[in-house]
C-alpha positions in Angstrom: -42.8 18.7 -10.4 -40.6 17.7 -7.5 -41.2 14.2 -6.4 -40.4 13.0 -2.9 -41.2 9.5 -1.7 -43.8 9.9 1.1 -42.5 8.8 4.5 -44.6 6.3 6.5 -45.0 6.8 10.2 -41.8 5.9 12.0 -41.6 2.2 13.1 -39.5 1.7 16.2 -38.3 -1.7 14.9 -37.2 -0.1 11.7 -35.4 2.7 13.5 -33.6 0.1 15.7 -32.6 -2.0 12.8 -31.3 1.0 10.9 -28.9 1.8 13.8 -27.2 -1.6 13.2 -26.6 -1.2 9.5 -23.0 -0.2 9.8 -22.4 -2.9 12.4 -23.8 -5.5 10.1 -21.5 -4.3 7.2 -18.6 -4.5 9.6 -19.5 -8.1 10.5 -19.9 -9.0 6.8 -23.7 -9.3 6.9 -24.4 -7.3 3.8 -27.8 -8.8 3.3 -28.8 -7.7 6.8 -27.4 -4.3 6.2 -29.5 -4.0 3.0 -32.6 -4.8 5.1 -31.7 -2.2 7.8 -31.1 0.6 5.3 -34.2 -0.3 3.3 -36.2 -0.1 6.5 -34.8 3.3 7.3 -35.5 4.5 3.8 -39.1 3.5 4.0 -39.6 5.5 7.2 -37.4 8.4 6.3 -36.8 8.9 2.5 -33.3 10.2 1.8 -31.7 10.5 -1.7 -28.2 9.8 -0.4 -29.5 6.7 1.4 -31.1 5.5 -1.9 -27.7 5.8 -3.7 -25.9 4.0 -0.9 -28.5 1.3 -0.8 -28.4 0.4 -4.5 -24.6 0.1 -4.3 -24.9 -2.1 -1.2 -27.5 -4.3 -3.0 -24.8 -5.0 -5.7 -22.1 -5.7 -3.1 -24.5 -8.0 -1.1 -25.3 -10.0 -4.3 -21.6 -10.4 -5.1 -20.9 -11.7 -1.6 -23.7 -14.3 -1.5 -22.8 -18.0 -1.1 -26.2 -19.4 -2.1 -25.3 -23.1 -2.3 -26.8 -25.5 -4.8 -30.3 -24.0 -4.7 -33.8 -25.6 -4.5 -34.2 -29.3 -5.3 -35.8 -30.8 -7.2 -35.8 -28.2 -10.0 -38.1 -27.4 -11.7 -40.4 -27.6 -8.7 -43.5 -29.8 -9.0 -46.8 -28.1 -8.7 -50.4 -29.2 -9.1 -52.3 -27.3 -11.8 -54.3 -24.6 -9.9 -56.3 -23.9 -13.1 -57.2 -27.3 -14.6 -60.2 -25.8 -16.6 -58.1 -23.1 -18.3 -56.9 -23.7 -21.8 -55.7 -21.3 -24.5 -55.3 -18.3 -22.1 -53.2 -17.1 -19.3 -54.9 -17.8 -16.0 -55.8 -14.9 -13.7 -56.1 -14.2 -10.0 -56.7 -11.2 -7.8 -53.7 -9.8 -5.9 -54.8 -11.2 -2.6 -54.9 -14.7 -4.1 -51.2 -14.7 -5.2 -49.2 -17.4 -3.5 -46.0 -19.3 -4.4 -48.1 -22.4 -5.3 -50.6 -20.5 -7.5 -47.7 -18.7 -9.2 -45.6 -21.8 -9.7 -48.5 -24.0 -10.8 -49.7 -21.4 -13.3 -46.3 -21.0 -14.9 -45.5 -24.7 -14.9 -48.9 -25.6 -16.6 -49.9 -22.5 -18.5 -46.8 -20.4 -19.1 -47.7 -17.5 -16.9 -50.1 -15.8 -14.5 -52.0 -12.5 -14.7 -52.4 -10.9 -11.3 -55.1 -8.2 -11.2 -54.8 -5.2 -8.9 -51.2 -5.6 -7.7 -51.1 -1.9 -7.1 -53.8 0.5 -6.0 -54.3 3.9 -7.5 -52.1 5.9 -5.1 -49.3 3.4 -5.8 -49.9 3.7 -9.5 -49.8 7.4 -9.4 -46.6 7.4 -7.4 -44.8 4.9 -9.7 -45.8 6.8 -12.8 -44.3 9.9 -11.3 -41.2 7.9 -10.4 -40.9 7.0 -14.1 -41.5 10.6 -15.3 -39.0 12.0 -12.7 -36.4 9.4 -13.7 -37.0 10.2 -17.4 -36.6 13.9 -16.9 -33.5 13.4 -14.9 -32.1 11.1 -17.5 -32.6 13.5 -20.5 -31.8 16.6 -18.6 -29.6 16.4 -15.5 -30.5 20.0 -14.5 -31.7 23.2 -16.1 -30.2 25.6 -13.4 -33.6 26.2 -11.8 -32.6 24.7 -8.5 -35.7 22.6 -8.5 -33.7 19.6 -7.3 -30.6 19.3 -5.3 -27.5 17.5 -6.6 -28.2 14.6 -4.4 -31.9 14.4 -5.4 -30.9 14.7 -9.1 -28.4 11.8 -9.0 -30.7 9.6 -6.9 -33.2 9.7 -9.7 -30.8 9.0 -12.5 -27.3 7.8 -11.8 -26.0 5.3 -14.4 -24.8 2.2 -12.5 -21.1 1.5 -13.4 -20.9 -1.1 -16.1 -19.0 -2.2 -19.2 -18.8 -0.4 -22.5 -20.9 -3.2 -24.0 -23.6 -2.5 -21.5 -23.4 1.2 -22.3 -24.6 0.3 -25.8 -27.5 -1.7 -24.3 -28.4 1.1 -22.0 -28.6 3.6 -24.9 -30.8 1.1 -26.9 -33.1 0.8 -23.9 -33.3 4.6 -23.6 -34.2 5.0 -27.3 -37.2 2.7 -26.6 -38.3 4.9 -23.7 -36.8 2.8 -20.9 -34.5 3.3 -18.0 -32.8 0.5 -16.2 -34.2 0.3 -12.7 -30.9 0.3 -10.9 -29.9 3.5 -12.8 -32.5 5.2 -10.6 -31.6 4.6 -7.0 -34.8 6.3 -5.7 -36.8 4.4 -8.3 -35.3 1.2 -7.1 -36.2 1.9 -3.5 -39.8 2.8 -4.5 -40.4 -0.2 -6.8 -38.9 -2.9 -4.5 -40.8 -1.5 -1.6 -44.1 -1.7 -3.5 -43.5 -5.2 -4.9 -42.6 -6.4 -1.4 -45.7 -4.8 0.1 -47.9 -6.4 -2.6 -46.6 -9.9 -1.8 -45.0 -10.3 -5.2 -41.4 -10.6 -3.9 -42.5 -13.2 -1.4 -44.3 -15.4 -3.9 -41.3 -15.3 -6.3 -38.8 -16.0 -3.5 -40.9 -18.9 -2.4 -40.8 -20.4 -5.9 -37.1 -19.9 -6.4 -36.4 -21.2 -2.9 -33.9 -18.5 -2.0 -33.7 -14.7 -1.6 -33.8 -13.3 -5.2 -31.5 -10.9 -6.9 -32.6 -8.7 -9.7 -30.5 -7.7 -12.7 -29.3 -4.3 -13.9 -29.8 -5.2 -17.5 -33.2 -6.9 -17.3 -35.2 -4.7 -14.9 -36.6 -1.5 -16.5 -38.9 1.5 -15.9 -40.8 1.8 -19.1 -42.2 4.8 -20.8 -43.1 3.2 -24.2 -44.0 5.6 -27.0 -46.7 4.3 -29.5 -44.2 4.3 -32.4 -45.0 1.5 -34.8 -42.3 -1.0 -35.9 -42.1 -4.7 -36.4 -41.3 -6.5 -33.2 -39.6 -9.8 -32.8 -41.1 -12.8 -31.0 -38.8 -14.2 -28.4 -38.2 -16.2 -25.3 -35.9 -14.6 -22.8 -34.3 -18.0 -22.1 -32.7 -17.8 -25.6 -30.2 -15.2 -24.2 -30.0 -16.4 -20.6 -27.9 -19.2 -19.2 -29.1 -22.7 -19.9 -29.7 -23.6 -16.3 -31.0 -20.2 -15.2 -33.8 -20.0 -12.6 -35.8 -16.8 -13.0 -39.2 -15.2 -12.8 -40.3 -11.9 -14.3 -42.9 -9.5 -13.0 -44.3 -7.0 -15.6 -46.7 -4.4 -14.2 -48.9 -2.1 -16.3 -49.1 1.4 -14.9 -51.5 2.7 -17.6 -54.2 1.0 -19.6 -52.8 -1.2 -22.3 -53.4 -4.4 -24.2 -56.5 -5.7 -25.9 -57.6 -3.0 -28.4 -56.4 -0.1 -26.4 -54.3 2.6 -28.3 -51.1 1.9 -26.3 -48.5 -0.8 -26.6 -49.3 -4.1 -24.9 -48.0 -7.7 -24.9 -48.9 -10.5 -27.4 -48.4 -13.9 -25.9 -48.5 -17.6 -26.8 -50.6 -18.8 -23.8 -49.1 -22.2 -23.1 -46.2 -23.8 -21.4 -43.4 -24.6 -23.8 -41.2 -27.5 -22.9 -38.0 -26.0 -24.2 -36.3 -23.0 -25.7 -37.2 -22.7 -29.3 -34.7 -22.3 -32.1 -34.0 -18.7 -33.2 -33.8 -17.5 -36.8 -31.7 -14.3 -36.1 -33.7 -12.3 -38.8 -35.4 -9.5 -36.8 -33.0 -9.8 -33.9 -30.2 -12.1 -32.7 -32.7 -14.1 -30.6 -35.9 -13.8 -32.7 -38.2 -16.8 -33.3 -39.4 -17.0 -36.9 -42.9 -15.9 -37.7 -43.4 -19.3 -39.5 -42.7 -21.2 -36.3 -44.9 -18.9 -34.3 -47.7 -19.5 -36.8 -47.3 -23.2 -36.5 -47.6 -23.0 -32.7 -50.5 -20.5 -32.9 -52.4 -22.9 -35.2 -52.8 -25.1 -32.1 -52.9 -22.4 -29.4 -53.8 -18.9 -30.8 -51.9 -16.0 -29.5 -53.6 -13.5 -27.1 -53.3 -9.9 -26.3 -54.3 -9.6 -22.6 -56.0 -6.3 -21.5 -54.3 -4.7 -18.5 -55.7 -2.0 -16.3 -53.3 0.1 -14.3 -51.9 -1.9 -11.5 -52.3 -5.3 -13.2 -49.3 -7.6 -13.6 -48.2 -10.7 -15.5 -45.6 -13.0 -14.1 -43.7 -15.5 -16.3 -40.3 -17.2 -16.6 -37.8 -17.6 -19.4 -39.8 -19.9 -21.6 -42.9 -17.7 -22.4 -43.0 -16.8 -26.0 -44.1 -13.2 -26.4 -43.5 -9.8 -28.0 -44.6 -6.2 -27.6 -47.9 -5.6 -29.4 -47.8 -2.5 -31.6 -50.1 -1.2 -34.3 -49.9 1.8 -36.5 -53.1 3.2 -34.9 -51.7 3.5 -31.4 -51.5 7.0 -30.0 -50.9 6.7 -26.2 -47.8 6.2 -24.1 -47.6 3.1 -22.0 -46.2 3.2 -18.5 -45.0 -0.1 -17.0 -42.2 -1.6 -14.9 -40.4 -4.9 -15.4 -38.3 -6.7 -12.9 -36.5 -10.0 -13.6 -35.7 -11.9 -10.4 -33.1 -14.6 -10.4 -32.1 -17.4 -8.0 -28.5 -16.5 -6.8 -27.6 -20.2 -7.1 -28.5 -20.1 -10.9 -28.3 -16.5 -12.1 -27.7 -15.1 -15.6 -23.9 -14.9 -15.5 -23.6 -12.1 -18.0 -26.0 -9.8 -16.0 -25.1 -7.6 -13.0 -27.0 -8.8 -9.9 -28.4 -6.7 -7.1 -29.9 -8.2 -3.9 -33.7 -7.8 -3.6 
């Protein structure tokens, strides 16, 4: 199947802004040029533009001078869910705000947002993942189904170090593709997250325009292959003063007792990054410590319908939930946003 992003009706404002993209680059306004090219891509999808834009996002992130960042940090929020205990609070997508997100994470560890994407968006993003996966494993079979530009726009490994090549292969073995390795996938995902209000809520919490990372943002096509999975907090392998927020969106039914991989979570705010034992992975938290914490707050396996999301930061203790009885692939996307003033220094940033 040949996937093309569906153009929206032309917006005169977008067309006008697109005409200024090269002028903005010439003036050094790379962030403005990102916005202009993204607007043009939304109205007139173009694989060459998608490739140009993902590279420009990296250049714009590198050129940022963000200053000291939001103060005070962490932000102080009232608890929007004072009656919730032992579970991750939930809202509908139209109820998502910076205050609801920040308060839920600060007091409960995370926030489940129901219905972030509608069915047409879900179908489109699942096909984005499938098209990217096919382009990754087979760059062309000679059938002429996709042009060279279209092929590379769906899978073009972003230039990186040899160490990251090892990480990229590991992610691929688990059924994933780094988001920025798919320029057309990047354009589609960021446009949908912006339209859903997710980007705005996260940007409001961070207090600055976010970047996302090459190595921590992934299109997931997770096979139901059983293996032991480590408990972890992402903060154990990020910088100590990092400011971040993750959005994880299910694109197929998962969690609960469904036959596809989900997430198992300790549903509480932890005050610090826990010690790691290094047994199952370099950053794994010991099962004994998890059992101690779960004696007070039992772990949960939230059920997600397609289009549901969970947002959390670097302190949430979680793991992939797998059982030997699982039989179905899980489609999902994950995008870690960082404050440019306090990023993960070992990760490659791209401007949102």
